[in-house]
C-alpha positions in Angstrom: -6.4 -3.5 22.8 -2.8 -2.4 22.3 -1.6 -4.5 25.1 -3.5 -7.5 23.8 -2.0 -7.0 20.3 1.5 -6.8 21.8 1.0 -9.9 23.9 -0.2 -11.7 20.8 2.8 -10.6 18.8 5.1 -11.8 21.6 3.5 -15.2 21.4 4.1 -15.4 17.7 7.7 -14.2 18.0 8.5 -16.8 20.7 7.4 -19.6 18.4 9.1 -18.5 15.1 12.5 -20.2 15.8 11.2 -23.1 17.9 8.1 -24.1 15.8 7.5 -22.1 12.7 4.4 -24.0 11.7 2.9 -23.2 15.2 3.8 -19.6 14.6 2.1 -19.6 11.3 -1.1 -21.1 12.7 -1.1 -18.7 15.5 -0.6 -15.7 13.2 -3.3 -16.9 10.9 -5.7 -17.5 13.8 -5.1 -13.9 14.9 -5.9 -12.6 11.4 -9.1 -14.7 11.3 -10.2 -13.5 14.6 -9.7 -9.9 13.6 -11.6 -10.5 10.3 -14.5 -11.9 12.4 -14.4 -8.8 14.6 -14.7 -6.6 11.4 -17.8 -8.6 10.5 -19.5 -8.7 13.8 -18.3 -5.5 15.5 -17.1 -3.0 12.8 -15.9 0.4 13.9 -19.2 2.4 13.7 -17.3 5.6 13.8 -16.1 4.9 10.3 -18.2 5.7 7.3 -19.8 2.9 5.4 -17.1 2.9 2.7 -14.3 2.4 5.1 -16.1 -0.2 7.1 -16.5 -2.1 3.9 -12.8 -1.5 3.0 -11.6 -2.9 6.3 -13.8 -5.9 6.1 -12.9 -6.9 2.5 -9.2 -6.4 3.0 -8.9 -8.3 6.2 -10.8 -11.3 4.7 -8.7 -11.1 1.5 -5.3 -11.2 3.3 -6.5 -14.0 5.6 -7.9 -16.1 2.7 -4.7 -15.7 0.7 -2.4 -16.7 3.6 -4.6 -19.8 4.2 -3.9 -21.1 0.7 -0.6 -19.6 -0.5 0.1 -22.5 -2.9 -3.0 -21.3 -5.0 -1.8 -17.7 -5.1 0.8 -15.6 -6.8 3.2 -13.6 -4.6 3.2 -10.1 -6.2 4.7 -6.7 -5.6 2.6 -3.7 -4.8 2.8 -2.1 -8.3 2.0 -5.3 -10.2 -1.0 -4.8 -12.5 -3.1 -7.7 -11.4 -6.0 -7.5 -13.9 -4.4 -10.3 -15.9 -4.3 -12.6 -12.8 -7.9 -11.7 -11.9 -9.1 -12.5 -15.4 -7.6 -16.0 -15.0 -9.0 -16.3 -11.4 -5.5 -16.4 -9.9 -5.3 -14.8 -6.5 -2.7 -12.2 -5.8 -0.9 -12.1 -2.4 0.7 -8.7 -2.0 4.1 -8.9 -0.2 3.9 -5.4 1.3 0.4 -5.9 2.7 1.5 -9.2 4.3 4.2 -7.3 6.1 1.9 -4.5 7.1 -0.5 -7.1 8.7 2.3 -8.8 10.5 3.4 -5.4 11.9 -0.2 -4.7 12.9 -0.1 -7.9 14.9 3.2 -6.6 16.6 4.8 -9.9 15.3 7.5 -8.4 13.1 10.6 -8.7 15.3 11.4 -12.4 15.0 11.0 -12.1 11.2 13.3 -9.1 10.9 15.9 -10.9 13.1 15.6 -14.0 10.8 16.2 -11.9 7.7 19.2 -10.2 9.3 20.6 -13.6 10.4 20.6 -14.6 6.7 22.7 -11.6 5.8 20.0 -9.1 4.9 21.2 -5.6 5.8 19.8 -3.8 8.8 19.2 -0.8 6.5 17.1 -2.8 4.1 13.4 -1.9 3.7 11.5 -3.3 6.7 8.5 -4.4 4.6 10.8 -6.6 2.6 12.8 -7.8 5.6 9.6 -9.0 7.3 8.7 -10.9 4.1 12.1 -12.5 3.6 12.4 -13.3 7.3 9.1 -15.0 7.2 10.3 -17.1 4.2 13.7 -18.0 5.7 12.0 -18.9 9.1 9.6 -21.2 7.3 6.4 -19.3 8.3 5.6 -17.9 4.9 4.7 -20.9 2.7 5.6 -21.5 -0.9 3.4 -19.6 -3.4 2.5 -20.9 -6.9 4.8 -18.4 -8.6 6.0 -14.8 -8.3 5.2 -11.7 -10.4 6.9 -8.3 -9.7 7.8 -5.1 -11.4 10.8 -2.8 -11.3 8.7 -0.2 -9.5 9.5 1.4 -7.3 12.8 0.6 -5.4 15.9 -1.5 -5.3 14.7 -3.5 -2.4 11.7 -4.5 -4.5 13.9 -5.9 -7.2 16.2 -7.9 -4.8 13.4 -9.3 -2.6 11.4 -11.2 -5.2 14.4 -12.6 -6.9 15.6 -13.9 -3.5 12.2 -15.4 -2.7 12.0 -17.1 -6.1 15.4 -18.6 -5.6 14.6 -19.8 -2.1 11.3 -21.5 -3.1 12.5 -22.7 -6.5 9.4 -21.2 -8.2 9.1 -19.3 -11.5 9.1 -15.5 -11.4 8.0 -13.1 -14.0 9.6 -9.6 -13.9 8.0 -6.6 -15.5 10.7 -4.0 -16.4 9.3 -0.5 -16.5 11.6 2.1 -18.3 12.2 5.2 -16.1 11.0 7.6 -18.8 7.6 8.2 -20.4 6.5 8.1 -24.0 4.7 5.8 -26.4 7.8 3.7 -27.0 8.0 2.9 -23.3 4.3 2.1 -23.1 4.6 -0.2 -26.1 7.6 -2.0 -24.5 5.7 -2.6 -21.2 2.5 -3.6 -23.1 4.6 -6.3 -24.9 5.9 -7.5 -21.5 2.4 -7.7 -20.2 1.4 -9.8 -23.2 4.3 -12.2 -22.3 3.0 -12.2 -18.7 -0.4 -13.4 -20.1 1.3 -16.4 -21.7 3.3 -17.1 -18.5 0.0 -17.1 -16.5 -1.7 -19.3 -19.0 1.1 -21.9 -18.7 1.0 -21.8 -14.9 -2.7 -21.8 -14.5 -3.5 -24.2 -17.4 -6.2 -21.8 -18.4 -6.8 -19.8 -21.5 -6.8 -16.0 -21.2 -10.1 -14.6 -22.5 -9.5 -11.1 -23.9 -13.2 -10.1 -23.4 -12.9 -11.0 -19.6 -9.6 -9.0 -19.4 -11.4 -6.0 -21.1 -14.2 -6.1 -18.5 -11.6 -6.2 -15.7 -9.7 -3.3 -17.1 -12.9 -1.4 -17.6 -13.6 -1.9 -13.8 -10.1 -0.5 -13.1 -10.9 2.5 -15.3 -14.2 3.2 -13.5 -12.5 2.9 -10.1 -9.8 5.3 -11.0 -12.3 7.7 -12.6 -14.3 7.7 -9.3 -11.1 8.4 -7.3 -10.1 11.2 -9.6 -13.6 12.8 -9.7 -14.0 12.6 -5.9 -10.6 14.2 -5.2 -11.9 17.8 -5.1 -14.6 16.7 -2.5 -11.8 15.7 -0.2 -10.7 19.3 -0.3 -14.0 20.7 1.1 -15.2 17.8 3.2 -14.1 16.0 6.3 -14.6 12.2 6.2 -14.3 10.6 9.7 -11.6 8.1 9.6 -8.4 6.5 10.8 -5.0 6.2 9.3 -5.4 2.5 8.8 -8.1 3.3 6.2 -5.6 5.3 4.2 -3.3 2.3 4.2 -6.1 -0.1 3.3 -7.1 2.1 0.4 -3.6 1.5 -1.2 -4.7 -2.1 -1.8 -7.7 -1.1 -3.9 -5.7 1.4 -5.9 -3.0 -1.2 -6.7 -3.2 -5.0 -6.4 -7.0 -5.0 -5.9 -7.6 -2.6 -8.8 -9.9 -4.3 -11.3 -12.0 -6.2 -8.7 -15.7 -5.6 -8.2 -14.8 -4.8 -4.6 -12.5 -2.0 -5.5 -15.2 -0.4 -7.7 -17.8 -0.8 -5.0 -15.5 0.8 -2.5 -14.8 3.8 -4.8 -18.6 4.3 -5.3 -19.3 4.1 -1.6 -16.5 6.5 -0.8 -17.8 9.1 -3.3 -21.2 8.9 -1.7 -19.7 9.2 1.8 -17.7 12.2 0.7 -20.8 13.9 -0.7 -22.7 13.4 2.6 -19.7 14.3 4.8 -19.6 17.6 6.8 -17.5 20.5 5.7 -13.8 20.7 6.3 -12.5 21.4 9.8 -9.2 21.3 11.7 -5.8 21.0 10.1 -5.8 19.0 6.9 -2.7 17.0 5.9 -1.5 15.5 2.6 0.6 12.5 3.6 3.5 11.5 1.3 4.7 7.9 1.3 3.7 4.9 3.4 2.0 5.5 6.8 3.1 4.1 10.1 -0.4 3.1 11.1 0.9 1.1 14.1 2.6 4.2 15.7 0.6 5.6 18.6 1.6 9.3 18.3 0.4 9.2 14.6 -2.8 7.4 15.6 -3.5 9.8 18.4 -3.1 12.8 16.1 -5.2 11.7 13.2 -7.7 9.0 14.2 -11.2 10.5 14.4 -9.7 13.8 15.3 -11.3 17.2 15.0 -7.9 18.8 15.3 -6.1 17.2 12.4 -6.9 14.7 9.6 -5.2 13.0 6.7 -6.9 14.0 3.5 -5.1 11.6 1.2 -1.8 9.7 0.8 0.2 10.1 -2.4 0.4 6.4 -2.8 -3.3 6.5 -3.6 -3.1 9.0 -6.5 0.2 7.8 -8.0 -1.4 6.8 -11.3 -5.0 8.0 -11.8 -4.8 7.6 -15.6 -7.8 6.8 -17.9 -8.1 3.1 -18.9 -9.2 1.9 -22.3 -10.7 -1.6 -22.1 -10.3 -2.0 -25.9 -6.5 -1.7 -25.4 -6.1 -3.4 -22.0 -2.3 -4.1 -22.3 -1.5 -0.6 -23.3 -3.8 0.8 -20.5 -2.0 -1.2 -17.8 1.3 -0.3 -19.3 0.4 3.4 -19.3 -0.5 3.2 -15.6 3.0 1.8 -14.9 5.0 4.1 -17.1 3.0 7.2 -16.0 3.2 6.3 -12.3 4.6 9.2 -10.3 7.0 6.8 -8.5 8.5 6.0 -11.9 11.5 7.9 -13.2 12.6 11.3 -12.0 11.6 12.4 -8.5 10.4 15.6 -10.0 7.4 13.8 -11.4 6.4 12.8 -7.9 7.0 16.3 -6.6 4.9 17.9 -9.3 2.1 15.5 -8.6 2.1 16.3 -4.9 2.2 20.0 -5.5 -0.8 19.7 -7.8 -2.8 17.5 -5.5 -2.0 19.7 -2.5 -3.8 22.5 -4.3 -6.7 20.3 -5.4 -7.1 19.0 -1.8 -6.8 22.5 -0.3 -4.3 21.0 2.2 -3.0 23.0 5.1 0.3 21.1 5.2 2.2 18.0 4.0 4.1 15.3 5.9 6.9 13.7 3.9 7.5 10.4 5.6 11.0 9.0 5.1 10.4 5.3 5.7 13.5 3.4 6.9 15.4 1.8 4.0 13.5 3.8 1.3 16.3 5.8 -0.3 14.0 7.1 -3.1 11.8 9.2 -0.8 14.6 10.2 1.5 16.7 11.3 -1.5 14.0 13.8 -2.8 12.6 14.8 0.6 14.6 18.1 0.9 13.8 19.2 -2.7 10.1 18.1 -2.3 9.8 20.1 0.9 11.3 23.2 -0.8 9.0 23.0 -3.8 5.9 22.3 -1.7 6.6 25.3 0.4 7.3 27.4 -2.6 3.8 26.5 -3.8 2.4 27.7 -0.4 2.1 24.3 1.3 4.2 24.0 4.5 5.9 20.6 4.8 7.4 18.4 7.5 10.1 15.8 6.8 9.4 13.0 9.3 11.8 10.0 9.7 10.4 6.7 10.9 9.5 3.2 9.8 6.2 1.9 8.3 6.4 -1.5 10.0 9.3 -1.8 12.5 9.0 0.1 15.7 12.7 -0.5 16.6 13.5 2.0 13.8 11.2 4.7 15.1 11.0 7.0 18.2 7.5 7.7 19.5 8.9 10.6 21.5 10.5 12.3 18.5 7.6 11.7 16.2 5.1 13.1 18.8 7.2 16.2 19.4 7.8 17.0 15.8 4.3 16.2 14.6 2.7 18.2 17.4 4.9 21.2 16.8 4.1 21.1 13.0 0.3 20.9 13.7 0.6 23.7 16.2 2.4 25.8 13.6 -0.3 25.1 11.0 -3.0 26.0 13.5 -1.4 29.3 14.2 -0.9 29.9 10.5 -4.7 29.3 9.9 -5.6 31.7 12.7 
């Protein structure tokens, strides 16, 4: 399967410069084929919740790429309940890049971005998106909505994309400090976003529909929060791709009926799952789900498993459907990626205890200065709390910036140390 994927990626790469439309059609055909495979031959080793997750997400990304002109290009942290309430589809930039990487088709797009002057040290997720745009493979969206969370690359990428396409962009500025004043400020910005979306969709926002959507978000987050202790005492069979897929439902897909259904299925699967076994890891930051040493260590393994990723519990705040704008604002302002790195460290220390983790991996994704900048302090504070931590350098979606040999050696040594510690 790996060789087939690499051959497919090479075919896409070869067409990007010569015939970008052919490259786009080929890439989309590959996504459609994989979506069909998820329908007909799902991975039966996965629990029902994660089979559902893979099926829904693959269809979602494929459908959005088929009709980008009817979609909004959004950043990962954009609260999309407003778009859902107006029946506007949200195409998440980071998930597009993750799917391109999963098809081993990222190299030509990264080269296209760098040819246009994008720095080699820029975040690979954003390089893939910008390279796809500059190469003519990623088609013009209806408009763009993004937030200041959580990095400089995020702010630069969507401005560049809007300028290239000549489309309107709405920017949600999130102050890097908490408090009711900040929440009120962001809630006001979200109200302005509502007017922006009405103008672009030629539809009227129904506040009752928005309240129902925000209520679904609240129920989904409640289920995630309530089932967190179960992750500490149960072992749910799974793969690292599922952890990445889940990020969609805790962010851009939050508020959809599918996200709530997934959270309910997941809670049931956790209740029925066997007790904990092997070494249990809290993963911090994005996951290189394409990388073989990581897959071999954690996919359906009795030796080691990923309990949760901190990108899935970054803002498990209660939501009040009667105050939808303030609720979405509170989720942004209170996000542990917002503001001081200490907020994120504290959240990971607390969750490590809730999850009864044996260790933590702090993944320093190439180009992400925020995580790299706090990694040493985070490791120190995690270990002070009793949770051994490994700082692992790599790339979430560009294999040229990662070493399989180094990752395998360091990850195996860390797991062996944790196994010895447990004994």
